[in-house]
C-alpha positions as CSV (number, residue, x, y, z in Angstrom):
1,X,11.9,-32.6,7.6
2,X,11.9,-29.0,8.9
3,X,8.1,-28.8,8.5
4,X,7.5,-32.0,10.3
5,X,9.8,-30.9,13.0
6,X,7.9,-27.6,13.4
7,X,4.4,-29.2,13.3
8,X,5.5,-32.0,15.9
9,X,7.5,-29.9,18.3
10,X,6.1,-26.4,18.1
11,X,3.0,-25.9,16.3
12,X,0.9,-28.7,17.8
13,X,2.0,-28.4,21.3
14,X,1.4,-24.7,21.1
15,X,-2.1,-25.3,19.8
16,X,-2.9,-27.6,22.4
17,X,-1.4,-25.2,25.0
18,X,-3.8,-22.6,23.6
19,X,-6.8,-24.6,23.1
20,X,-8.3,-23.7,26.4
21,X,-7.7,-19.8,25.7
22,X,-10.6,-17.8,24.5
23,X,-10.2,-16.2,20.8
24,X,-10.4,-12.9,22.2
25,X,-7.5,-13.6,24.8
26,X,-5.7,-15.4,22.1
27,X,-5.7,-12.3,19.8
28,X,-4.4,-10.1,22.7
29,X,-1.4,-12.3,23.6
30,X,-0.6,-12.5,19.8
31,X,-0.9,-8.8,19.2
32,X,1.4,-8.1,22.1
33,X,3.9,-10.6,20.7
34,X,3.6,-9.2,17.3
35,X,4.1,-5.5,18.6
36,X,7.4,-6.6,20.5
37,X,8.7,-8.1,17.3
38,X,7.7,-5.1,15.3
39,X,9.4,-2.9,17.8
40,X,12.7,-4.9,17.5
41,X,12.5,-4.7,13.6
42,X,11.9,-1.1,13.6
43,X,14.9,-0.4,15.8
44,X,17.1,-2.8,13.8
45,X,16.2,-0.9,10.7
46,X,16.8,2.6,12.0
47,X,20.2,1.6,13.6
48,X,21.2,-0.2,10.3
49,X,20.5,2.7,8.2
50,X,22.2,5.2,10.6
51,X,25.4,2.9,10.8
52,X,25.6,2.7,7.2
53,X,25.2,6.5,6.7
54,X,27.6,7.4,9.3
55,X,30.2,4.8,8.1
56,X,29.9,6.3,4.6
57,X,29.7,10.0,5.2
58,X,30.8,10.6,9.0
59,X,34.2,11.7,7.7
60,X,33.0,14.3,5.3
61,X,34.4,17.7,6.3
62,X,32.0,19.8,4.3
63,X,34.9,21.9,2.9
64,X,35.1,20.3,-0.6
65,X,32.4,19.2,-2.9
66,X,31.7,15.3,-2.1
67,X,32.0,13.7,-5.4
68,X,31.3,10.4,-3.7
69,X,27.6,11.6,-3.7
70,X,27.7,10.7,-7.3
71,X,28.7,7.2,-6.4
72,X,27.3,6.2,-3.3
73,X,23.4,6.1,-4.1
74,X,24.0,4.0,-7.3
75,X,26.2,1.5,-5.2
76,X,23.3,1.1,-2.7
77,X,20.7,0.8,-5.4
78,X,22.9,-2.0,-7.2
79,X,23.4,-3.9,-3.9
80,X,19.7,-3.9,-3.4
81,X,19.0,-4.9,-7.0
82,X,21.2,-7.8,-6.9
83,X,19.9,-8.9,-3.6
84,X,16.3,-8.8,-4.8
85,X,17.1,-10.3,-8.1
86,X,19.3,-13.2,-7.2
87,X,18.5,-13.9,-3.6
88,X,14.8,-12.8,-2.8
89,X,13.5,-13.4,-6.3
90,X,10.4,-11.5,-5.5
91,X,9.2,-7.9,-5.8
92,X,9.4,-6.3,-2.5
93,X,8.9,-2.5,-3.4
94,X,6.1,-0.3,-2.5
95,X,5.3,-2.1,0.7
96,X,2.0,-0.2,1.8
97,X,0.6,-1.2,-1.6
98,X,1.7,-4.7,-1.2
99,X,-0.1,-4.9,2.2
100,X,-3.3,-3.6,0.7
101,X,-3.2,-6.2,-2.3
102,X,-2.5,-9.0,0.4
103,X,-5.6,-8.0,2.2
104,X,-7.7,-7.7,-0.9
105,X,-6.4,-10.5,-3.2
106,X,-4.4,-13.0,-1.1
107,X,-6.6,-13.5,2.1
108,X,-4.1,-11.4,4.2
109,X,-1.4,-13.8,3.4
110,X,2.2,-12.5,3.0
111,X,5.3,-14.7,2.3
112,X,7.6,-15.3,5.2
113,X,10.7,-13.8,3.6
114,X,9.0,-10.3,3.8
115,X,9.7,-10.5,7.6
116,X,13.3,-9.7,7.0
117,X,14.1,-9.0,3.2
118,X,12.6,-5.6,3.1
119,X,14.7,-4.5,6.1
120,X,17.9,-5.8,4.4
121,X,17.2,-4.1,1.1
122,X,16.1,-0.9,2.4
123,X,18.8,-0.5,4.9
124,X,21.4,-0.6,2.1
125,X,19.5,1.6,-0.3
126,X,18.9,4.3,2.3
127,X,22.1,4.0,4.0
128,X,23.9,4.5,0.8
129,X,21.8,7.7,0.1
130,X,19.0,6.5,-1.7
131,X,16.3,9.2,-1.5
132,X,13.5,7.2,-0.1
133,X,12.1,6.5,3.3
134,X,12.2,3.4,5.6
135,X,8.7,3.6,6.7
136,X,7.0,1.7,3.9
137,X,9.6,-1.2,4.1
138,X,9.2,-1.6,7.9
139,X,5.2,-1.3,7.4
140,X,5.5,-4.3,4.9
141,X,7.9,-6.1,7.4
142,X,5.4,-5.6,10.3
143,X,2.6,-6.8,8.4
144,X,4.3,-9.9,7.3
145,X,5.2,-10.6,11.0
146,X,1.5,-10.4,11.8
147,X,0.4,-12.3,8.7
148,X,2.8,-15.2,9.5
149,X,2.1,-15.4,13.1
150,X,-1.5,-15.7,12.4
151,X,-0.8,-18.5,9.6
152,X,1.4,-20.3,12.1
153,X,-1.4,-20.3,14.7
154,X,-4.1,-21.4,12.0
155,X,-6.2,-18.4,12.5
156,X,-9.2,-17.5,10.3
157,X,-9.2,-14.7,7.6
158,X,-10.7,-12.2,9.9
159,X,-8.1,-12.6,12.6
160,X,-5.2,-13.0,10.2
161,X,-6.2,-9.5,8.9
162,X,-6.3,-8.0,12.4
163,X,-2.9,-9.4,13.1
164,X,-1.6,-8.0,9.8
165,X,-3.1,-4.7,10.9
166,X,-1.3,-5.1,14.4
167,X,1.9,-5.7,12.6
168,X,1.6,-2.6,10.5
169,X,0.5,-0.5,13.3
170,X,3.4,-1.7,15.6
171,X,5.9,-1.1,12.7
172,X,4.6,2.7,12.5
173,X,4.7,3.1,16.2
174,X,8.1,1.5,16.6
175,X,9.8,3.6,14.0
176,X,8.3,6.9,15.1
177,X,7.6,6.3,18.7
178,X,4.0,7.2,18.0
179,X,1.4,4.5,19.2
180,X,-1.7,6.6,18.4
181,X,-0.4,7.2,14.8
182,X,0.2,3.5,14.3
183,X,-3.5,2.7,15.1
184,X,-4.9,5.6,13.0
185,X,-2.4,4.6,10.1
186,X,-4.0,1.1,10.1
187,X,-7.6,2.2,10.4
188,X,-7.3,5.0,7.7
189,X,-5.1,3.3,5.1
190,X,-4.9,-0.5,5.5
191,X,-8.0,-1.9,7.2
192,X,-11.4,-1.4,5.5
193,X,-14.0,-2.4,8.2
194,X,-13.0,-2.9,11.7
195,X,-15.0,-2.6,14.9
196,X,-14.2,-1.2,18.3
197,X,-13.6,-4.7,19.8
198,X,-10.6,-5.0,17.6
199,X,-9.1,-1.8,18.5
200,X,-7.6,-3.2,21.7
201,X,-5.2,-5.8,19.8
202,X,-4.0,-2.6,17.7
203,X,-3.5,-0.5,20.8
204,X,-1.6,-3.4,22.4
205,X,0.7,-3.9,19.4
206,X,1.5,-0.2,19.1
207,X,2.2,0.4,22.8
208,X,4.5,-2.7,22.9
209,X,6.3,-1.6,19.9
210,X,6.7,1.9,21.2
211,X,8.1,0.7,24.5
212,X,10.7,-1.4,22.8
213,X,11.8,1.8,20.7
214,X,12.0,3.9,23.8
215,X,14.1,1.3,25.7
216,X,16.6,0.8,22.9
217,X,16.7,4.2,21.3
218,X,16.0,6.5,24.2
219,X,13.2,8.9,25.2
220,X,14.0,11.6,22.8
221,X,11.2,12.3,20.3
222,X,12.1,11.7,16.6
223,X,11.4,15.4,15.5
224,X,11.8,17.2,18.8
225,X,11.9,21.0,18.1
226,X,11.4,24.5,19.4
227,X,7.9,25.8,18.5
228,X,6.3,29.4,18.9
229,X,2.9,29.6,20.4
230,X,-0.1,29.4,18.2
231,X,-1.8,32.8,17.5
232,X,-5.3,33.3,15.9
233,X,-4.1,36.0,13.3
234,X,-2.0,33.4,11.5
235,X,-5.2,31.3,10.6
236,X,-5.3,32.6,7.1
237,X,-1.7,31.6,6.4
238,X,-2.2,28.2,7.6
239,X,-5.2,28.0,5.2
240,X,-2.8,29.1,2.5
241,X,-0.4,26.4,3.6
242,X,-3.1,23.8,3.3
243,X,-3.9,25.0,-0.3
244,X,-0.2,25.0,-1.2
245,X,0.3,21.4,0.2
246,X,-2.7,20.3,-1.7
247,X,-1.0,21.5,-4.8
248,X,2.2,19.8,-3.8
249,X,0.3,16.6,-3.1
250,X,-1.2,16.4,-6.5
251,X,2.2,17.0,-8.1
252,X,3.6,14.5,-5.7
253,X,1.3,11.7,-6.7
254,X,1.0,12.1,-10.4
255,X,4.6,13.0,-11.2
256,X,5.8,10.0,-9.1
257,X,3.6,7.2,-10.6
258,X,4.1,8.7,-14.0
259,X,7.9,8.9,-13.7
260,X,8.1,5.3,-12.3
261,X,6.2,3.9,-15.1
262,X,8.4,5.6,-17.7
263,X,11.6,4.5,-16.0
264,X,10.3,0.9,-15.5
265,X,9.5,0.8,-19.2
266,X,13.1,0.3,-19.8
267,X,13.1,-3.6,-19.9
268,X,16.9,-4.3,-19.1
269,X,17.2,-3.9,-15.4
270,X,20.9,-3.1,-15.4
271,X,20.5,-0.4,-18.0
272,X,17.5,1.0,-15.9
273,X,19.8,1.0,-12.9
274,X,22.6,2.7,-14.8
275,X,20.4,5.5,-16.0
276,X,18.6,6.0,-12.6
277,X,21.9,5.8,-10.7
278,X,23.4,8.5,-12.9
279,X,20.5,10.9,-12.6
280,X,20.1,10.3,-8.7
281,X,24.0,10.8,-8.2
282,X,23.9,14.0,-10.2
283,X,20.8,15.4,-8.3
284,X,22.3,14.5,-5.1
285,X,25.7,16.1,-5.9
286,X,23.8,19.4,-6.9
287,X,21.3,19.2,-3.9
288,X,22.8,17.4,-1.0
289,X,19.4,17.6,1.1
290,X,18.2,14.9,-1.4
291,X,20.7,12.4,0.1
292,X,18.9,9.7,2.1
293,X,16.0,10.6,4.1
294,X,16.8,14.2,4.5
295,X,15.7,14.1,8.1
296,X,18.8,15.9,9.3
297,X,17.9,19.0,7.3
298,X,14.3,18.7,8.6
299,X,15.7,18.9,12.2
300,X,17.5,22.1,11.1
301,X,14.5,23.8,9.9
302,X,12.3,22.7,12.7
303,X,14.6,24.3,15.2
304,X,14.9,27.5,13.5
305,X,18.4,26.8,12.0
306,X,19.9,27.9,8.6
307,X,21.1,25.2,6.4
308,X,24.6,26.2,5.4
309,X,25.6,24.4,2.1
310,X,28.6,26.3,1.6
311,X,31.4,24.0,0.3
312,X,28.9,21.2,-0.1
313,X,27.5,22.1,-3.5
314,X,28.6,24.1,-6.6
315,X,25.3,25.7,-6.2
316,X,26.0,27.4,-2.7
317,X,26.5,30.7,-4.5
318,X,22.8,30.6,-5.3
319,X,21.9,31.1,-1.7
320,X,23.7,34.5,-1.0
321,X,20.6,36.6,-1.4
322,X,17.5,36.4,0.8
323,X,15.0,35.5,-2.2
324,X,17.2,32.9,-3.8
325,X,16.9,30.8,-0.6
326,X,13.3,29.8,-1.0
327,X,13.7,29.4,-4.7
328,X,16.5,26.9,-3.9
329,X,14.4,24.9,-1.6
330,X,11.5,25.0,-3.9
331,X,13.9,23.4,-6.5
332,X,14.6,20.7,-3.8
333,X,10.9,20.3,-3.3
334,X,10.3,19.6,-6.9
335,X,13.3,17.4,-7.4
336,X,12.6,15.1,-4.5
337,X,10.2,13.4,-6.4
338,X,12.5,12.8,-9.2
339,X,15.3,11.5,-6.7
340,X,12.8,9.2,-5.0
341,X,11.5,7.8,-8.2
342,X,15.0,7.1,-9.6
343,X,15.7,5.3,-6.4
344,X,12.8,3.1,-6.6
345,X,12.5,2.5,-10.2
346,X,16.3,1.8,-10.4
347,X,16.5,-1.0,-8.2
348,X,16.4,0.4,-4.6
349,X,13.9,-0.5,-1.9
350,X,12.0,2.2,-0.1
351,X,9.0,4.1,0.4
352,X,7.2,7.3,-0.2
353,X,6.3,7.9,3.5
354,X,9.6,9.5,4.2
355,X,9.8,11.9,1.2
356,X,6.3,12.9,1.9
357,X,7.4,14.3,5.4
358,X,10.6,15.7,3.9
359,X,8.6,17.4,1.0
360,X,5.9,18.7,3.6
361,X,8.6,20.4,5.8
362,X,10.3,22.0,2.7
363,X,6.8,23.2,1.5
364,X,6.2,24.8,5.0
365,X,9.7,26.5,4.8
366,X,9.3,27.9,1.4
367,X,5.9,29.3,2.0
368,X,6.6,30.9,5.4
369,X,10.0,32.3,4.2
370,X,8.3,33.8,1.3
371,X,5.5,35.4,3.4
372,X,8.2,36.8,5.7
373,X,10.3,38.1,2.8
374,X,7.3,39.7,1.1
375,X,6.1,41.3,4.4
376,X,9.5,42.9,5.1
377,X,10.0,41.2,8.4
378,X,9.1,38.1,10.6
379,X,5.2,37.7,10.2
380,X,4.9,33.9,10.6
381,X,7.0,31.5,12.7
382,X,8.8,29.4,10.2
383,X,9.6,26.3,12.3
384,X,5.6,26.0,13.1
385,X,5.2,26.1,9.2
386,X,7.6,23.5,8.7
387,X,6.0,21.1,11.1
388,X,2.5,21.8,10.0
389,X,3.5,21.5,6.4
390,X,4.6,18.0,7.1
391,X,0.9,17.1,8.3
392,X,-0.5,19.0,5.3
393,X,1.5,17.0,2.6
394,X,1.1,13.7,4.3
395,X,-2.8,14.3,4.6
396,X,-2.8,15.0,0.8
397,X,-0.5,12.4,-0.5
398,X,-1.7,9.5,1.7
399,X,-5.1,10.9,2.1
400,X,-5.2,10.1,5.7
401,X,-5.8,13.4,7.6
402,X,-6.2,11.8,11.2
403,X,-2.9,9.8,10.8
404,X,-1.2,13.1,9.6
405,X,-2.4,15.3,12.4
406,X,-1.5,12.9,15.3
407,X,1.6,11.5,13.9
408,X,3.1,15.0,13.6
409,X,2.0,16.0,17.1
410,X,3.5,12.8,18.6
411,X,6.7,12.8,16.9
412,X,7.4,16.4,17.7
413,X,5.4,17.0,21.0
414,X,3.8,19.8,19.0
415,X,0.3,19.4,20.5
416,X,0.0,23.1,21.0
417,X,-0.3,23.5,17.3
418,X,-3.2,21.1,17.2
419,X,-5.4,23.7,15.6
420,X,-3.2,24.6,12.7
421,X,-2.5,20.9,12.2
422,X,-6.1,20.1,11.9
423,X,-6.8,23.1,9.8
424,X,-4.0,22.7,7.3
425,X,-4.4,18.8,7.2
426,X,-8.1,19.3,6.5
427,X,-7.7,21.8,3.7
428,X,-5.0,20.0,2.0
429,X,-6.9,16.6,2.2
430,X,-10.2,18.3,0.9
431,X,-8.6,20.1,-2.1
432,X,-6.5,17.1,-3.1
433,X,-9.5,14.9,-3.2
434,X,-11.0,17.4,-5.7
435,X,-8.3,16.3,-8.2
436,X,-7.1,13.0,-6.9
437,X,-9.6,10.6,-5.4
438,X,-7.1,8.0,-4.5
439,X,-3.9,8.1,-2.5
440,X,-0.5,7.4,-3.8
441,X,-0.9,3.8,-2.2
442,X,-4.3,3.2,-3.9
443,X,-4.4,4.8,-7.2
444,X,-2.8,2.0,-9.2
445,X,-4.8,-0.9,-7.5
446,X,-8.0,1.1,-7.5
447,X,-7.9,1.3,-11.3
448,X,-7.5,-2.5,-11.4
449,X,-10.6,-2.9,-9.2
450,X,-8.3,-4.6,-6.5
451,X,-8.8,-2.0,-3.6
452,X,-10.8,-2.8,-0.4
453,X,-12.7,0.1,0.7
454,X,-14.7,1.2,3.9
455,X,-17.8,0.4,2.0
456,X,-18.7,-3.2,3.2
457,X,-20.6,-4.1,0.0
458,X,-17.7,-3.1,-2.3
459,X,-15.2,-4.7,0.0
460,X,-16.9,-8.0,-0.1
461,X,-17.2,-7.9,-3.8
462,X,-13.6,-7.1,-4.1
463,X,-12.7,-10.2,-1.9
464,X,-15.0,-12.5,-3.9
465,X,-13.0,-14.3,-6.7
466,X,-15.0,-15.4,-9.8
467,X,-12.9,-18.6,-10.4
468,X,-13.9,-19.8,-6.9
469,X,-17.6,-19.5,-7.7
470,X,-17.7,-21.4,-11.1
471,X,-20.0,-24.4,-11.2
472,X,-19.0,-27.0,-13.5
473,X,-21.5,-29.8,-12.9
474,X,-23.5,-28.9,-16.2
475,X,-23.7,-31.6,-18.7
476,X,-22.5,-30.3,-22.1
477,X,-23.9,-31.3,-25.6
478,X,-22.6,-30.9,-29.0
479,X,-24.1,-28.2,-31.3
480,X,-24.8,-30.8,-33.9
481,X,-26.2,-33.6,-31.8
482,X,-29.6,-34.8,-32.4
483,X,-32.7,-34.5,-30.1
484,X,-32.4,-38.1,-29.1
485,X,-28.8,-37.6,-28.0
486,X,-29.9,-34.6,-26.1
487,X,-32.5,-36.5,-24.3
488,X,-30.0,-39.2,-23.1
489,X,-27.8,-36.3,-21.6
490,X,-30.9,-34.8,-19.9
491,X,-31.7,-38.1,-18.4
492,X,-28.4,-38.4,-16.5
493,X,-28.2,-34.7,-15.5
494,X,-29.6,-33.1,-12.4
495,X,-29.5,-29.6,-14.0
496,X,-32.1,-27.9,-16.4
497,X,-29.5,-26.0,-18.5
498,X,-27.2,-27.6,-20.9
499,X,-24.3,-25.6,-22.2
500,X,-23.7,-26.2,-26.1
501,X,-20.1,-26.5,-27.5
502,X,-18.5,-27.2,-30.7
503,X,-15.8,-29.8,-31.6
504,X,-13.1,-27.3,-30.1
505,X,-15.1,-26.9,-26.7
506,X,-15.9,-23.4,-27.6
507,X,-19.2,-22.2,-26.1
508,X,-22.0,-21.6,-28.6
509,X,-25.1,-21.1,-26.5
510,X,-27.3,-23.2,-24.1
511,X,-30.6,-25.2,-24.2
512,X,-32.8,-25.2,-21.2
513,X,-35.2,-28.0,-20.1
514,X,-38.2,-25.7,-20.8
515,X,-37.2,-25.5,-24.5
516,X,-37.3,-29.1,-25.2
517,X,-40.0,-30.2,-22.9
518,X,-42.8,-30.1,-25.5
519,X,-40.7,-32.3,-28.0
520,X,-38.5,-34.6,-25.8
521,X,-41.2,-37.3,-25.6
522,X,-42.0,-37.4,-29.4
523,X,-39.5,-40.1,-30.5
524,X,-40.2,-39.6,-34.2
525,X,-38.4,-36.4,-33.9
526,X,-35.2,-37.7,-32.1
527,X,-33.2,-37.9,-35.4
528,X,-34.8,-35.1,-37.3
529,X,-34.3,-32.3,-34.8
530,X,-30.9,-31.1,-33.6
531,X,-29.6,-29.2,-30.6
532,X,-29.1,-26.0,-32.7
533,X,-32.9,-26.1,-33.2
534,X,-33.4,-25.4,-29.6
535,X,-30.3,-23.6,-28.8
536,X,-30.4,-19.9,-27.3
537,X,-27.6,-17.4,-27.0
538,X,-26.1,-16.4,-23.8
539,X,-27.2,-12.8,-22.7
540,X,-23.7,-12.2,-21.6
541,X,-20.4,-14.0,-21.0
542,X,-18.3,-14.1,-17.7
543,X,-14.6,-14.5,-18.0
544,X,-12.7,-16.4,-15.6
545,X,-10.6,-13.7,-14.2
546,X,-13.3,-10.9,-14.3
547,X,-13.8,-8.9,-11.3
548,X,-16.8,-9.5,-9.3
549,X,-18.4,-6.1,-9.5
550,X,-18.1,-6.4,-13.3
551,X,-19.9,-9.9,-13.0
552,X,-22.7,-8.4,-11.0
553,X,-23.3,-5.5,-13.4
554,X,-23.8,-8.2,-16.2
555,X,-26.3,-10.0,-14.0
556,X,-28.0,-6.5,-13.4
557,X,-28.2,-5.5,-16.9
558,X,-29.5,-9.0,-18.3
559,X,-31.8,-10.0,-15.5
560,X,-30.3,-13.6,-15.8
561,X,-29.8,-16.0,-13.0
562,X,-26.9,-18.0,-14.6
563,X,-24.3,-16.9,-16.9
564,X,-21.7,-18.9,-18.8
565,X,-18.1,-18.7,-17.8
566,X,-15.5,-18.9,-20.7
567,X,-11.8,-18.3,-21.3
568,X,-10.7,-15.3,-23.6
569,X,-11.0,-17.6,-26.7
570,X,-14.6,-18.6,-25.7
571,X,-13.5,-22.0,-24.2
572,X,-16.4,-23.1,-22.1
573,X,-15.5,-23.5,-18.3
574,X,-18.8,-23.6,-16.4
575,X,-21.6,-21.2,-15.1
576,X,-21.8,-18.8,-12.4
577,X,-25.2,-18.3,-10.6
578,X,-26.7,-15.3,-8.5
579,X,-27.7,-17.7,-5.9
580,X,-24.1,-19.0,-5.6
581,X,-22.7,-15.3,-5.5
582,X,-25.3,-14.3,-2.9
583,X,-24.4,-17.4,-0.7
584,X,-20.6,-16.6,-1.1
585,X,-21.4,-13.0,-0.4
586,X,-23.2,-13.7,3.0
587,X,-20.3,-16.1,4.0
588,X,-17.6,-13.5,3.1
589,X,-19.5,-10.8,5.0
590,X,-19.2,-12.6,8.1
591,X,-15.5,-13.0,7.6
592,X,-14.9,-9.3,7.1
593,X,-17.2,-8.3,9.9
594,X,-15.1,-7.8,13.0
595,X,-17.6,-8.3,15.7
């Protein structure tokens, strides 16, 4: 009933209303609306997280150890776990990776519930102290808004992908007040092949989301800070920071993926939650900066302040001598990966975007403070290194240097540090790529062959699905059939290849018309010759769920024009042909080419 009402009173009249609007103008209007929606969603998530956080911790006086740190994060994780398990009934974690999979494997379609479920689960997770970021959930939310608006309007895959990108870009722009970074995030991380004509919708989406964020949250920059002027003699130290960020990026990516896999190998979800909640609570109790996003501590470091943990942790005594301060923060840097992984694997919903910025800031502080202590005085401006370190780690972990450079400049107003931002981000990105060819978002799906790239050929092959290209109009023959029975099958077929199967429908080989042409008119041989006398073995098998690049490699190696498609137990399904793949390739290329 609801679907009929929607079709009759909303969708159909809306399509009639927009029928006279050109596709280009329609995309501009929809991108503007998507941007506005993403702006409101970003503001709501930010306000919800801050409200829950203040309600739970606003009364802490800092004079006693806060034993509630042992409990709060686990409660938030449990609420998120129950919400996802019993209400959502869908995996909504790792939002950016899910968006990439939607583009590559699901025609850019994202389920409608993702327009709100990620916000609900992540606000509880982070508000209660889960050591993750809100950015990935809001990206998933924005992408879902764009995807579902496109589906509602009946748009093509190409335009649906653009609106999905507009949603993701608007989400980044809204939560950071950084329109340019939103566009670059979409271009570098999400969309594989987009032309300049598609930039305008992305810009409209990010600008509208940013305006909403400014109107509702005020005009203060998210990471406003006091910076020292850039001086050329610090360039070697910024190069050193880039190398340090590269090492941290490799550690971050490998440890996160390994640890999450280990924790998720615990099959019982509530046992997994219990272990993760206990470990996370203990880490936060000992190291309070691991609580929530940790942006408050980043603000302190960016403005040259000193973080006073006296009375907040039993380890405060550890910070009473100069060198123990960078050691303490180095421990925080290393353990943030653990606290983040415990949160996500234990049932919480959050992303790695925020922790990347946090660890980058800590990395910049640890290196600069160590340099200053080793030199006997202030040699490098620590707040500058904190800011540039955020770009360095983001560039390495996400492997998106342009996004890192301009995001950090936009959220801090630190355009005066553009040279060190570029230098550190580039060094970090280059050295990280030497050890990790994929980002934290793409490493798992790249191994499965499900990652779209900026290489058009590879992108199209990834989008093609083997099970959609199977031809099933081939007439089968039994392996023990006589030549006469085979001739009857040939007479009724329009094909010149005949798959041979056994009594259990397992593929045994094939017979071609050329193989029997010489004998098919000799009726005296009809009963004495059988199909197995003419049968040939297939040069290779293609499996129903096989990746298209693997299928193409088999065609390349065998030189065949047709290959049989079978199930894992060799049950015959059909054939796939080179000509059908080439035709589908051309059609798909038109879809993904944004002219």
